[in-house]
PAROGU-323797 format. One record per residue (C-alpha): residue number from 1; x, y negated, z. Coordinates in steps of 0.25 Angstrom, whole numbers, padded with zeros to 4 digits. Each point is the difference from the previous one (the first is absolute). Layout:
BEGIN
+--------+-------+-------+-------+
! lumkol !     x !     y !     z !
+--------+-------+-------+-------+
!    NUM !     X !     Y !     Z !
...
+--------+-------+-------+-------+
REM end
This chain:
BEGIN
+--------+-------+-------+-------+
! lumkol !     x !     y !     z !
+--------+-------+-------+-------+
!      1 ! -0192 ! -0168 !  0924 !
!      2 !  0013 ! -0004 ! -0008 !
!      3 !  0000 ! -0013 ! -0008 !
!      4 !  0007 !  0001 ! -0014 !
!      5 !  0002 ! -0010 ! -0011 !
!      6 ! -0005 !  0009 ! -0011 !
!      7 ! -0014 ! -0002 ! -0006 !
!      8 ! -0011 !  0009 !  0003 !
!      9 ! -0005 !  0010 ! -0010 !
!     10 ! -0012 ! -0008 ! -0001 !
!     11 !  0008 ! -0012 ! -0003 !
!     12 !  0009 !  0007 ! -0011 !
!     13 ! -0012 !  0006 ! -0008 !
!     14 ! -0007 ! -0013 ! -0002 !
!     15 !  0008 ! -0011 ! -0008 !
!     16 ! -0002 ! -0014 !  0004 !
!     17 ! -0009 ! -0009 ! -0009 !
!     18 !  0011 ! -0009 ! -0005 !
!     19 !  0008 !  0012 ! -0006 !
!     20 ! -0012 !  0006 ! -0007 !
!     21 ! -0002 ! -0014 ! -0007 !
!     22 !  0015 !  0000 ! -0004 !
!     23 ! -0002 !  0013 ! -0007 !
!     24 ! -0012 ! -0004 ! -0007 !
!     25 !  0006 ! -0012 ! -0005 !
!     26 !  0012 !  0008 ! -0005 !
!     27 ! -0008 !  0009 ! -0008 !
!     28 ! -0008 ! -0011 ! -0006 !
!     29 !  0012 ! -0007 ! -0004 !
!     30 !  0006 !  0013 ! -0006 !
!     31 ! -0013 !  0002 ! -0008 !
!     32 !  0000 ! -0014 ! -0005 !
!     33 !  0014 !  0001 ! -0004 !
!     34 ! -0003 !  0012 ! -0008 !
!     35 ! -0012 ! -0006 ! -0006 !
!     36 !  0008 ! -0012 ! -0004 !
!     37 !  0011 !  0008 ! -0006 !
!     38 ! -0010 !  0008 ! -0008 !
!     39 ! -0007 ! -0012 ! -0005 !
!     40 !  0014 ! -0006 ! -0003 !
!     41 !  0004 !  0012 ! -0008 !
!     42 ! -0013 !  0000 ! -0007 !
!     43 !  0001 ! -0014 ! -0004 !
!     44 !  0015 !  0002 ! -0005 !
!     45 ! -0004 !  0012 ! -0008 !
!     46 ! -0012 ! -0008 ! -0006 !
!     47 !  0009 ! -0011 ! -0003 !
!     48 !  0010 !  0009 ! -0006 !
!     49 ! -0010 !  0007 ! -0008 !
!     50 ! -0006 ! -0013 ! -0005 !
!     51 !  0014 ! -0004 ! -0005 !
!     52 !  0002 !  0013 ! -0007 !
!     53 ! -0014 ! -0001 ! -0007 !
!     54 !  0003 ! -0015 ! -0003 !
!     55 !  0014 !  0005 ! -0006 !
!     56 ! -0008 !  0011 ! -0008 !
!     57 ! -0010 ! -0010 ! -0005 !
!     58 !  0011 ! -0009 ! -0004 !
!     59 !  0007 !  0011 ! -0008 !
!     60 ! -0013 !  0005 ! -0006 !
!     61 ! -0003 ! -0015 ! -0004 !
!     62 !  0013 ! -0001 ! -0006 !
!     63 ! -0001 !  0013 ! -0008 !
!     64 ! -0014 ! -0004 ! -0005 !
!     65 !  0006 ! -0013 ! -0004 !
!     66 !  0011 !  0007 ! -0008 !
!     67 ! -0010 !  0009 ! -0006 !
!     68 ! -0009 ! -0011 ! -0004 !
!     69 !  0012 ! -0008 ! -0006 !
!     70 !  0005 !  0013 ! -0008 !
!     71 ! -0015 !  0002 ! -0005 !
!     72 !  0000 ! -0014 ! -0005 !
!     73 !  0013 !  0001 ! -0006 !
!     74 ! -0004 !  0013 ! -0007 !
!     75 ! -0013 ! -0005 ! -0005 !
!     76 !  0007 ! -0013 ! -0005 !
!     77 !  0010 !  0009 ! -0008 !
!     78 ! -0012 !  0008 ! -0006 !
!     79 ! -0007 ! -0012 ! -0004 !
!     80 !  0013 ! -0005 ! -0007 !
!     81 !  0001 !  0013 ! -0007 !
!     82 ! -0014 ! -0001 ! -0005 !
!     83 !  0001 ! -0014 ! -0004 !
!     84 !  0013 !  0002 ! -0008 !
!     85 ! -0005 !  0013 ! -0007 !
!     86 ! -0015 ! -0003 ! -0001 !
!     87 !  0003 ! -0012 ! -0010 !
!     88 !  0011 !  0007 ! -0008 !
!     89 ! -0005 !  0012 ! -0008 !
!     90 !  0014 !  0002 ! -0005 !
!     91 !  0005 !  0004 !  0014 !
!     92 ! -0010 !  0011 !  0001 !
!     93 !  0010 !  0010 ! -0003 !
!     94 !  0010 ! -0006 !  0011 !
!     95 ! -0012 ! -0001 !  0010 !
!     96 ! -0003 !  0015 ! -0002 !
!     97 !  0014 !  0004 !  0002 !
!     98 !  0001 ! -0009 !  0013 !
!     99 ! -0014 !  0004 !  0005 !
!    100 !  0005 !  0014 !  0003 !
!    101 !  0010 ! -0005 !  0009 !
!    102 ! -0009 ! -0011 !  0006 !
!    103 ! -0011 !  0011 !  0003 !
!    104 !  0010 !  0008 !  0008 !
!    105 !  0005 ! -0012 !  0007 !
!    106 ! -0015 ! -0005 !  0003 !
!    107 ! -0003 !  0013 !  0006 !
!    108 !  0012 !  0000 !  0009 !
!    109 ! -0002 ! -0015 !  0004 !
!    110 ! -0015 !  0002 !  0003 !
!    111 !  0002 !  0013 !  0008 !
!    112 !  0010 ! -0009 !  0009 !
!    113 ! -0009 ! -0012 !  0001 !
!    114 ! -0012 !  0009 !  0003 !
!    115 !  0008 !  0007 !  0011 !
!    116 ! -0004 ! -0006 !  0014 !
!    117 !  0012 !  0006 !  0006 !
!    118 !  0010 ! -0004 ! -0011 !
!    119 !  0014 ! -0002 !  0005 !
!    120 !  0009 ! -0012 ! -0003 !
!    121 !  0008 !  0009 ! -0009 !
!    122 ! -0012 !  0004 ! -0008 !
!    123 ! -0004 ! -0015 ! -0001 !
!    124 !  0014 ! -0003 ! -0004 !
!    125 ! -0001 !  0011 ! -0011 !
!    126 ! -0013 ! -0006 ! -0005 !
!    127 !  0006 ! -0014 !  0000 !
!    128 !  0012 !  0005 ! -0009 !
!    129 ! -0009 !  0007 ! -0010 !
!    130 ! -0008 ! -0013 ! -0001 !
!    131 !  0012 ! -0008 ! -0002 !
!    132 !  0005 !  0010 ! -0011 !
!    133 ! -0014 ! -0001 ! -0007 !
!    134 !  0001 ! -0015 !  0000 !
!    135 !  0014 !  0001 ! -0006 !
!    136 ! -0006 !  0009 ! -0011 !
!    137 ! -0011 ! -0010 ! -0002 !
!    138 !  0010 ! -0011 ! -0001 !
!    139 !  0007 !  0007 ! -0011 !
!    140 ! -0013 !  0003 ! -0007 !
!    141 ! -0003 ! -0015 !  0001 !
!    142 !  0013 ! -0004 ! -0007 !
!    143 ! -0003 !  0010 ! -0011 !
!    144 ! -0014 ! -0006 ! -0001 !
!    145 !  0006 ! -0014 ! -0002 !
!    146 !  0010 !  0005 ! -0010 !
!    147 ! -0011 !  0007 ! -0008 !
!    148 ! -0009 ! -0012 !  0001 !
!    149 !  0011 ! -0009 ! -0006 !
!    150 !  0002 !  0010 ! -0011 !
!    151 ! -0015 !  0001 ! -0002 !
!    152 ! -0001 ! -0015 ! -0001 !
!    153 !  0012 !  0000 ! -0010 !
!    154 ! -0007 !  0011 ! -0008 !
!    155 ! -0013 ! -0008 !  0000 !
!    156 !  0007 ! -0012 ! -0005 !
!    157 !  0007 !  0008 ! -0011 !
!    158 ! -0013 !  0007 ! -0004 !
!    159 ! -0007 ! -0014 ! -0001 !
!    160 !  0011 ! -0004 ! -0009 !
!    161 ! -0001 !  0012 ! -0008 !
!    162 ! -0015 ! -0001 ! -0001 !
!    163 !  0001 ! -0014 ! -0005 !
!    164 !  0011 !  0004 ! -0010 !
!    165 ! -0009 !  0012 ! -0004 !
!    166 ! -0012 ! -0009 ! -0002 !
!    167 !  0009 ! -0010 ! -0008 !
!    168 !  0005 !  0012 ! -0008 !
!    169 ! -0014 !  0006 ! -0003 !
!    170 ! -0005 ! -0014 ! -0004 !
!    171 !  0012 ! -0002 ! -0009 !
!    172 ! -0002 !  0014 ! -0005 !
!    173 ! -0014 ! -0002 ! -0003 !
!    174 !  0003 ! -0013 ! -0007 !
!    175 !  0011 !  0007 ! -0008 !
!    176 ! -0010 !  0012 ! -0003 !
!    177 ! -0010 ! -0010 ! -0005 !
!    178 !  0010 ! -0008 ! -0008 !
!    179 !  0005 !  0013 ! -0005 !
!    180 ! -0014 !  0005 ! -0004 !
!    181 ! -0003 ! -0014 ! -0006 !
!    182 !  0013 !  0001 ! -0008 !
!    183 ! -0003 !  0014 ! -0004 !
!    184 ! -0013 ! -0004 ! -0005 !
!    185 !  0006 ! -0012 ! -0007 !
!    186 !  0010 !  0009 ! -0007 !
!    187 ! -0010 !  0010 ! -0003 !
!    188 ! -0008 ! -0010 ! -0007 !
!    189 !  0012 ! -0006 ! -0006 !
!    190 !  0005 !  0013 ! -0006 !
!    191 ! -0013 !  0001 ! -0008 !
!    192 !  0004 ! -0001 ! -0015 !
!    193 ! -0005 ! -0010 ! -0009 !
!    194 ! -0005 !  0004 ! -0014 !
!    195 !  0002 ! -0008 ! -0013 !
!    196 ! -0001 !  0001 ! -0015 !
!    197 ! -0012 !  0009 !  0001 !
!    198 ! -0005 !  0006 ! -0013 !
!    199 ! -0010 !  0010 ! -0004 !
!    200 !  0001 !  0006 ! -0014 !
!    201 ! -0010 !  0009 ! -0006 !
!    202 !  0007 !  0011 ! -0008 !
!    203 ! -0005 !  0009 ! -0011 !
!    204 !  0008 !  0013 ! -0001 !
!    205 !  0000 !  0005 ! -0014 !
!    206 !  0002 !  0014 ! -0005 !
!    207 !  0014 ! -0002 ! -0005 !
!    208 !  0004 ! -0004 !  0014 !
!    209 !  0001 ! -0015 ! -0003 !
!    210 ! -0007 ! -0010 !  0010 !
!    211 ! -0008 ! -0012 ! -0005 !
!    212 ! -0006 ! -0011 !  0008 !
!    213 ! -0015 ! -0002 ! -0002 !
!    214 ! -0011 ! -0008 !  0007 !
!    215 ! -0011 !  0009 ! -0005 !
!    216 ! -0005 !  0008 !  0011 !
!    217 ! -0004 !  0013 ! -0008 !
!    218 !  0015 !  0001 ! -0005 !
!    219 !  0007 ! -0002 !  0014 !
!    220 !  0006 !  0012 !  0005 !
!    221 !  0007 ! -0007 !  0012 !
!    222 !  0003 ! -0013 !  0007 !
!    223 !  0014 ! -0003 !  0002 !
!    224 !  0002 ! -0009 !  0013 !
!    225 !  0013 ! -0006 !  0001 !
!    226 !  0005 ! -0011 !  0010 !
!    227 !  0013 ! -0005 !  0007 !
!    228 !  0002 !  0001 !  0015 !
!    229 !  0010 ! -0007 !  0009 !
!    230 !  0003 ! -0003 !  0014 !
!    231 !  0013 ! -0005 !  0007 !
!    232 ! -0004 !  0005 !  0014 !
!    233 ! -0004 !  0014 ! -0003 !
!    234 !  0010 !  0011 !  0002 !
!    235 !  0005 !  0009 ! -0011 !
!    236 ! -0007 !  0013 ! -0002 !
!    237 ! -0013 !  0006 ! -0005 !
!    238 ! -0013 ! -0009 !  0001 !
!    239 ! -0014 !  0004 ! -0003 !
!    240 ! -0009 ! -0009 ! -0010 !
!    241 ! -0015 !  0003 ! -0001 !
!    242 ! -0008 ! -0003 ! -0012 !
!    243 ! -0015 ! -0002 !  0000 !
!    244 ! -0006 !  0000 ! -0014 !
!    245 ! -0015 ! -0004 !  0000 !
!    246 ! -0008 !  0003 ! -0013 !
!    247 ! -0010 ! -0009 ! -0006 !
!    248 ! -0011 !  0008 !  0007 !
!    249 !  0006 ! -0004 !  0013 !
!    250 !  0006 !  0014 !  0004 !
!    251 !  0014 !  0002 !  0003 !
!    252 !  0007 !  0010 ! -0009 !
!    253 !  0005 !  0012 !  0007 !
!    254 !  0013 !  0007 ! -0004 !
!    255 ! -0003 !  0014 ! -0002 !
!    256 !  0013 !  0004 !  0007 !
!    257 ! -0002 ! -0009 !  0012 !
!    258 ! -0015 !  0004 !  0002 !
!    259 ! -0009 ! -0009 !  0009 !
!    260 !  0010 ! -0009 !  0008 !
!    261 ! -0002 ! -0012 !  0009 !
!    262 !  0010 ! -0011 !  0003 !
!    263 ! -0001 ! -0008 !  0013 !
!    264 !  0002 ! -0014 ! -0003 !
!    265 !  0003 ! -0011 !  0010 !
!    266 ! -0010 ! -0010 ! -0006 !
!    267 ! -0010 !  0008 ! -0008 !
!    268 ! -0002 !  0012 !  0009 !
!    269 !  0000 !  0014 ! -0006 !
!    270 !  0000 !  0001 ! -0015 !
!    271 !  0001 !  0012 ! -0009 !
!    272 !  0012 ! -0001 ! -0009 !
!    273 !  0003 !  0005 ! -0014 !
!    274 !  0015 !  0004 !  0001 !
!    275 !  0012 ! -0001 !  0009 !
!    276 !  0013 ! -0004 ! -0006 !
!    277 !  0013 !  0003 !  0007 !
!    278 !  0011 ! -0011 ! -0003 !
!    279 !  0014 !  0002 !  0003 !
!    280 !  0004 ! -0014 !  0004 !
!    281 !  0013 ! -0008 !  0003 !
!    282 !  0000 ! -0012 !  0009 !
!    283 !  0000 ! -0013 ! -0007 !
!    284 ! -0001 !  0006 ! -0014 !
!    285 ! -0012 ! -0001 ! -0010 !
!    286 ! -0006 !  0013 ! -0003 !
!    287 ! -0009 !  0003 ! -0012 !
!    288 ! -0011 !  0010 !  0002 !
!    289 ! -0008 !  0006 ! -0011 !
!    290 ! -0012 !  0010 !  0002 !
!    291 ! -0010 !  0006 ! -0009 !
!    292 ! -0015 !  0001 !  0004 !
!    293 ! -0007 !  0011 ! -0008 !
!    294 ! -0015 !  0002 ! -0001 !
!    295 ! -0009 !  0009 ! -0009 !
!    296 ! -0008 ! -0011 ! -0006 !
!    297 !  0003 ! -0015 !  0002 !
!    298 ! -0012 ! -0009 !  0000 !
!    299 ! -0001 ! -0013 ! -0007 !
!    300 !  0001 ! -0012 !  0010 !
!    301 !  0010 ! -0005 !  0010 !
!    302 !  0009 !  0009 !  0008 !
!    303 !  0006 ! -0006 !  0013 !
!    304 !  0013 !  0005 !  0005 !
!    305 !  0005 ! -0003 !  0014 !
!    306 !  0013 !  0002 !  0006 !
!    307 !  0002 !  0003 !  0015 !
!    308 !  0013 !  0001 !  0008 !
!    309 !  0001 !  0001 !  0016 !
!    310 ! -0015 ! -0001 !  0001 !
!    311 !  0000 ! -0014 ! -0008 !
!    312 ! -0005 ! -0003 ! -0014 !
!    313 !  0013 ! -0005 ! -0007 !
!    314 ! -0006 ! -0002 ! -0014 !
!    315 ! -0012 !  0003 ! -0009 !
!    316 ! -0003 ! -0001 ! -0015 !
!    317 ! -0012 !  0002 ! -0009 !
!    318 !  0000 !  0007 ! -0014 !
!    319 ! -0012 ! -0001 ! -0009 !
!    320 ! -0004 !  0011 ! -0010 !
!    321 ! -0010 ! -0002 ! -0011 !
!    322 ! -0009 !  0009 ! -0008 !
!    323 !  0005 !  0006 ! -0013 !
!    324 !  0001 ! -0009 ! -0012 !
!    325 !  0001 !  0009 ! -0012 !
!    326 !  0000 ! -0011 ! -0010 !
!    327 !  0013 ! -0006 !  0006 !
!    328 !  0007 !  0014 !  0000 !
!    329 ! -0002 !  0001 ! -0015 !
+--------+-------+-------+-------+
REM end
């Protein structure tokens, strides 16, 4: 039998116990290293994702804050506009012209503010439009201030004018009152005065001659004469009214005049006998003569009243008596 240094087949096919333990430990080490690597990667990836989420959250918060600020600025601008135009009716026309542009801008701004994914460029655009709107509101505010100042001046002027108007109306009223009183005074003052009143009974004879008589039966007419004068009355025609009352109390009516009534200022309406038109010259004395005819004159007192301007300016009485045939012989 030959001796060799090589292990037998039995020895080579069966590893020894220490070698097997080393292999097992190596495998466990590799698995542990792989597992640790995987955990490390997962932890790194999770930290990186958390960082990205935090950055995104910060960005979203910043965008949200910008949107909120823009929304607040926009609301403040609209509030200013309402405050300016709401209390000034005179600016309604300007507000209407501006409102068209505002409505367009409001739509664009709200679209941007309502967009959750609005970009910085869009937010910048909204900020620019809000700034432009505020600029227009500033101009409108200055216009309001100017118009308010003018309105205050106009109110002050109107107040002064109203006071002046009140004074003028009061003065005019006083003037009109004084004028009316003066007119009444002049009207009364322009009334004629009558003097030297005479009533002559006349008998008209067949030969055309006239003879004064006091016998009622022989009287054909009563000739009334008087003088009128006034230093205030204007020159021109003036109407005198004669009222002749017979002894029986009836007013003698002129056949040509018919039944006529005179409105007097002190005695009411009175029937009159005749109207005499006198052509008068201011300041001159004028003699008026007028005949009164009647079919048959009665014996008794005949009363003659003279009126001008509604006032009685004189009166006289003439008595007629019964016939005295013995006296006529």
